[in-house]
MIVEXMI-777447 format. One record per residue (C-alpha): residue in three letters; y negated, z negated, x. Coordinates in pm, 1 decimal. Last residue first. Example, Ala and Ser with C-alpha at 12.3 -4.5 7.8 and 13.67 -1.06 7.14 Angstrom:
BEGIN
{SER,{106.0,-714.0,1367.0}}
{ALA,{450.0,-780.0,1230.0}}
end
This chain:
BEGIN
{LYS,{-5986.2,-6967.6,4368.4}}
{ALA,{-5943.4,-6809.2,4027.1}}
{PRO,{-5609.4,-6638.7,3971.4}}
{VAL,{-5596.5,-6257.9,3990.2}}
{GLN,{-5453.2,-6138.1,3659.9}}
{PHE,{-5466.3,-5769.1,3741.5}}
{GLU,{-5716.3,-5670.9,3474.5}}
{ALA,{-5952.6,-5964.8,3509.9}}
{ARG,{-5959.7,-5989.0,3887.9}}
{ILE,{-5965.7,-5610.0,3921.7}}
{PHE,{-6268.9,-5585.8,3690.0}}
{PRO,{-6447.9,-5865.8,3873.2}}
{LYS,{-6381.4,-5679.9,4202.2}}
{ILE,{-6496.5,-5334.8,4089.1}}
{GLY,{-6868.2,-5413.7,4079.1}}
{GLU,{-6959.4,-5194.1,4372.8}}
{ASP,{-6735.9,-4889.7,4391.0}}
{GLY,{-6364.3,-4900.7,4440.4}}
{THR,{-6074.8,-5089.9,4592.6}}
{LEU,{-5707.6,-5162.9,4527.2}}
{ARG,{-5486.4,-5239.9,4823.3}}
{LEU,{-5109.9,-5228.4,4779.0}}
{CYS,{-4922.7,-5390.1,5063.4}}
{LEU,{-4551.6,-5365.4,5137.4}}
{LEU,{-4408.6,-5615.2,5385.2}}
{SER,{-4079.2,-5614.8,5579.3}}
{GLY,{-4116.7,-5257.1,5701.5}}
{ARG,{-4182.4,-5337.8,6064.0}}
{ARG,{-4438.3,-5602.2,5971.5}}
{GLU,{-4642.5,-5361.5,5759.8}}
{VAL,{-4607.6,-5071.1,5518.2}}
{ASP,{-4948.6,-4999.4,5372.2}}
{ILE,{-5040.3,-4843.1,5039.8}}
{HIS,{-5407.4,-4773.3,4961.5}}
{PHE,{-5557.0,-4687.8,4623.1}}
{ASP,{-5923.2,-4615.3,4547.6}}
{PHE,{-5997.5,-4680.4,4182.2}}
{PHE,{-6260.0,-4495.8,3974.7}}
{GLU,{-6011.1,-4226.1,3872.0}}
{CYS,{-5819.1,-4447.8,3633.8}}
{CYS,{-5622.3,-4222.2,3400.2}}
{LYS,{-5426.3,-4001.6,3636.4}}
{GLY,{-5459.1,-4247.2,3922.8}}
{GLU,{-5258.0,-4509.6,3740.7}}
{ALA,{-4964.3,-4268.0,3709.4}}
{ALA,{-4958.5,-4161.2,4074.3}}
{VAL,{-5030.7,-4516.4,4187.5}}
{TRP,{-4733.4,-4657.6,3995.7}}
{ASP,{-4498.9,-4392.5,4133.1}}
{ALA,{-4622.5,-4462.0,4487.0}}
{LEU,{-4560.5,-4834.2,4441.4}}
{GLU,{-4215.0,-4763.4,4295.5}}
{ALA,{-4131.9,-4529.7,4585.6}}
{LEU,{-4233.8,-4795.4,4838.8}}
{SER,{-3981.9,-5021.6,4672.0}}
{VAL,{-4044.1,-5352.8,4501.2}}
{THR,{-3807.6,-5654.0,4512.5}}
{SER,{-3641.4,-5630.7,4856.7}}
{PRO,{-3946.2,-5445.5,4989.7}}
{SER,{-4135.9,-5775.2,4952.0}}
{PHE,{-4474.0,-5729.5,4794.7}}
{GLN,{-4840.9,-5787.8,4876.2}}
{PHE,{-5139.1,-5718.3,4651.9}}
{GLU,{-5463.6,-5640.5,4832.1}}
{TYR,{-5791.3,-5688.9,4651.0}}
{GLY,{-6131.6,-5525.1,4638.7}}
{LYS,{-6418.1,-5410.4,4860.2}}
{GLU,{-6452.2,-5689.0,5117.5}}
{THR,{-6091.2,-5797.1,5072.0}}
{GLU,{-5934.0,-6066.1,4855.0}}
{VAL,{-5568.6,-6119.0,4941.4}}
{ILE,{-5303.2,-6165.0,4673.6}}
{ASN,{-4953.9,-6275.4,4776.4}}
{THR,{-4588.7,-6239.0,4681.9}}
{ARG,{-4622.5,-5980.2,4408.7}}
{THR,{-4309.0,-5977.7,4195.8}}
{ALA,{-4428.2,-6047.3,3840.9}}
{LEU,{-4743.9,-5836.3,3850.7}}
{LEU,{-4559.0,-5546.9,4012.7}}
{LYS,{-4275.8,-5563.3,3759.2}}
{ASP,{-4515.4,-5573.6,3463.0}}
{THR,{-4704.8,-5275.6,3601.2}}
{LEU,{-4382.9,-5082.9,3658.9}}
{GLN,{-4273.1,-5142.8,3299.9}}
{LYS,{-4621.0,-5049.5,3174.9}}
{HIS,{-4605.8,-4724.5,3373.1}}
{HIS,{-4268.9,-4638.2,3219.2}}
{ALA,{-4408.1,-4696.9,2869.3}}
{ARG,{-4721.4,-4495.2,2949.7}}
{GLU,{-4510.8,-4208.3,3087.2}}
{THR,{-4306.7,-4199.6,2765.8}}
{PRO,{-4621.4,-4211.9,2550.4}}
{SER,{-4768.0,-3929.7,2758.7}}
{LEU,{-5014.0,-4022.0,3029.4}}
{ALA,{-5353.1,-3863.0,3097.1}}
{ASN,{-5449.3,-3870.3,2730.8}}
{ARG,{-5624.3,-4205.1,2772.5}}
{ASN,{-5854.9,-4052.3,3030.4}}
{CYS,{-6034.6,-4355.4,3157.7}}
{TYR,{-6394.3,-4433.1,3241.0}}
{PHE,{-6534.3,-4757.1,3376.8}}
{GLU,{-6859.3,-4932.8,3285.7}}
{SER,{-6973.3,-5267.2,3423.9}}
{GLN,{-7218.8,-5408.7,3173.8}}
{THR,{-7470.9,-5667.7,3277.6}}
{THR,{-7478.3,-6019.5,3150.5}}
{MET,{-7717.2,-6309.0,3120.7}}
{PRO,{-7543.0,-6644.2,3116.4}}
{GLN,{-7719.2,-6904.8,2900.7}}
{GLY,{-7912.0,-7188.8,3065.3}}
{GLU,{-8202.0,-7154.1,2820.0}}
{ALA,{-8423.5,-6998.6,3090.3}}
{ASN,{-8161.1,-6729.3,3158.4}}
{ILE,{-7864.1,-6759.6,3396.4}}
{LYS,{-7779.1,-6458.4,3607.9}}
{LYS,{-7495.5,-6213.1,3677.8}}
{PRO,{-7212.9,-6272.2,3429.8}}
{VAL,{-6983.3,-5967.1,3424.8}}
{THR,{-6901.8,-5789.7,3100.4}}
{GLN,{-6599.7,-5567.1,3131.1}}
{ALA,{-6457.1,-5231.3,3046.8}}
{GLN,{-6736.5,-5084.0,2842.7}}
{ILE,{-6605.2,-4767.1,2689.6}}
{ARG,{-6631.1,-4396.7,2754.9}}
{VAL,{-6341.8,-4211.9,2594.2}}
{ALA,{-6102.6,-3944.3,2707.4}}
{GLY,{-5867.7,-3892.3,2419.2}}
{SER,{-5565.2,-4072.7,2286.2}}
{GLY,{-5437.3,-4418.9,2213.0}}
{ALA,{-5312.0,-4681.3,2449.4}}
{ILE,{-5390.9,-4722.2,2816.4}}
{LEU,{-5198.2,-4989.4,2997.3}}
{LEU,{-5399.1,-5062.5,3305.8}}
{ALA,{-5202.2,-5100.3,3617.8}}
{LEU,{-5129.8,-5262.6,3948.6}}
{ALA,{-5213.9,-5083.1,4266.0}}
{ALA,{-5107.2,-4797.3,4487.5}}
{GLY,{-5210.6,-4588.3,4775.7}}
{LEU,{-5145.6,-4271.5,4959.4}}
{SER,{-5521.3,-4218.6,4972.7}}
{LEU,{-5531.6,-4144.4,4602.5}}
{LYS,{-5881.1,-4138.1,4453.7}}
{TRP,{-5915.7,-4253.7,4096.4}}
{THR,{-6093.3,-4290.5,3747.1}}
{PRO,{-6119.6,-4559.6,3464.3}}
{THR,{-6133.5,-4611.8,3075.3}}
{PHE,{-6025.9,-4931.2,2909.1}}
{LYS,{-5850.1,-5001.7,2579.9}}
{GLU,{-5722.1,-5339.3,2468.6}}
{ASN,{-5472.1,-5362.2,2181.0}}
{GLU,{-5172.9,-5256.3,2390.2}}
{ASN,{-5227.1,-5535.0,2637.0}}
{ASN,{-5434.6,-5464.4,2938.5}}
{MET,{-5330.7,-5561.1,3284.3}}
end
């Protein structure tokens, strides 16, 4: 998740999904570079980088909505029980005793307003004893998710 001093800019598709959030501060729709991903090593042994660009509408959420979204983001980060890497992204798992389906849907609705590049998927599994939030997107999304959603290195 971003702290209030970092600004990123994404997009979304909602397939009844959810994910963990970016805290977007400021105003206006702005194009910024969200992350630098090492791709190759040059002749001097230095990492060469390419830019992964994401777009976010920072005006999509009011200050009150942003504050609520940050609270949900913090809760989701703190209560996830497992993180599963998938082919196109990550799945974050939750116990329904700590996070409700409504909270996941609320988070996705807000995140999707400013972060249109994400695809969100919510699954209810194991007869309702497991909630899963899968976050996917175009090629290059996984390093961004790892950084923004505090996915520990393997």
